[in-house]
N, C-alpha and C positions, 0 to 999 in steps of 0.2 A: 504494500500500500504506500502510495507516495505521501509525502510531507508537505504540507502547505500553511499558508499563515493569512489571517485576515487581522488588519489593525484598524480600531475606530479611534479616530481623533475626538476627543470628548472634553467639555468643561464641565462643571457642577451639574447643569441640567440639560445640556444640549449635545448632539453628535452630529459629526460632519458625514454626510453620505454623497456618493456620486454614482453614476449610472454607468455600467460597464458598457464599453464601445464595441468590444469584440471577443471572441473566444468563449470560454466556460462562463456562463453567467451573463451573457450579453443581453442588455435589455433590462437587468435588474439593478435596483440600486443596493449599494453595498458599501463595506468599509474597503481598505486598500489592502491588496495581497496576491499571493500568487505561490508558485511552487518553491520550496527550497532547492538551492542548487547543490550538487555534490560538495560534501564536507563544511556545509554551511549548517549553523544552529537554527531553530525557528527564530530566536531573537535576532540572530544576523539577517535572516530572510526578511524578517518584519521590517527592520531598519531599511534594508535596501529596496523593498517594494513600496515604502511610504516615499523614499526619494525619487523612484522611477515613476510612480503612479499619481503621487501627489504633489510633487515638488518641493516637499518639507525635508528637513533634517530632524530626527529625533535621537537623543542619546539613550543608550541602554537602560539606565536607570529612570528614564521617563516611561518605559513600557511596564504595564502590569499585566501578567497573564491570567485571564478571567476564565478560560475554558480550554479544553481540549476535546473536540468532537470528532468522532469516526461516522462519516457520511457513506451510506450504502446506496447503490443503484439495484433495486431488487434485493438480491442475496450478495451481490458482487460489492466487496470494499471498493471504495473510490478514493478516498483520501482521510488521512488523519490531520485535522486542521487544528493549528494551535492559534488561539483568538486573544489579541491583547488590546487594552486600553492605551492610548499615548494621551498624556495630560499636558505635555509641554513639548513644543518643537520650534524650530527657526524657520521662517519663511511662513508665505501664506498658500493654503491649499489652493491649486489651480487646475484647470482643465489640461490634460495630457494626451497624448496619442492613444492611449488605453482607456481612460477614463473622462467622462464628459465633466461640465464645470459643477464643482462641489457646491452643496448648500448646507446650512445648519437646519437641524430638525429638533425639535423637543423630544427627549429621551422617553417622556411619559406617553408620547402619542406618535411614535415613528410611521411612516407611511406603509404598513405591511403589505398593502395591496400592490405595491410595486417592488416587493423584496421576495426572496426564497421563502417556500412554504415553511420550512423548518423555523425560520428567523422569528416568527410570532410565536413559537414556543419557547426558545432558549433566550433570545435577546432581552425580554423581561426579567428573566431571572438574573442574568449578570447585571444588567442596569440597576436592579435592586439589591446589589452586593453580594451576590452568591457567587462562588467559583465552582464550576462543574466540570465533570468529567462525563461525556455523554455519546449515546449513538443515536444518529438519526437515519431511519429507514425510510427511504422513498420507494414508491411503486417503480418498476421497470420503466426507465425513460425520465426519471428525476422530475416529473411533472406535479405529482402529488404526494404527499408525506403519508406514510404508512403507519409508523410509529415513532416515538421518541422515549429513550430511557436515559436517566442521568442519576449521578450521585455526587457527593462533594468532591472536589478536585484535591488531590493529595500531594 
């Protein structure tokens, strides 16, 4: 199973989201992330992806791991995704080749209708301070979520 990351730029009550322009997740609002390169830790990948996709620089100590979620397409494992909040960074989030113009959204009311199906299940948990280890099972084709299991992140 490949290792991926998603990083969310956050403040006390808001989150930055941008629409993915191409590839896996195209058309959905999300944080910033992608595949870890060979020899790269999830933290290193998160920092690189923030630079490439949002045009911002985050230091390792500004990242907080809030979740690790294994995503499945039917019974087939797709990715182990390490999810981070970044509360400090240099630069302004901007549109890039891969991500559309970013916008701030209220964490209490994110636009779930424009996001991955599983996001409406796990994002409220981490926005409310839980740190989770989870499995998200989608039906074949990854259009509809079948089930979601989680426990505290250790």
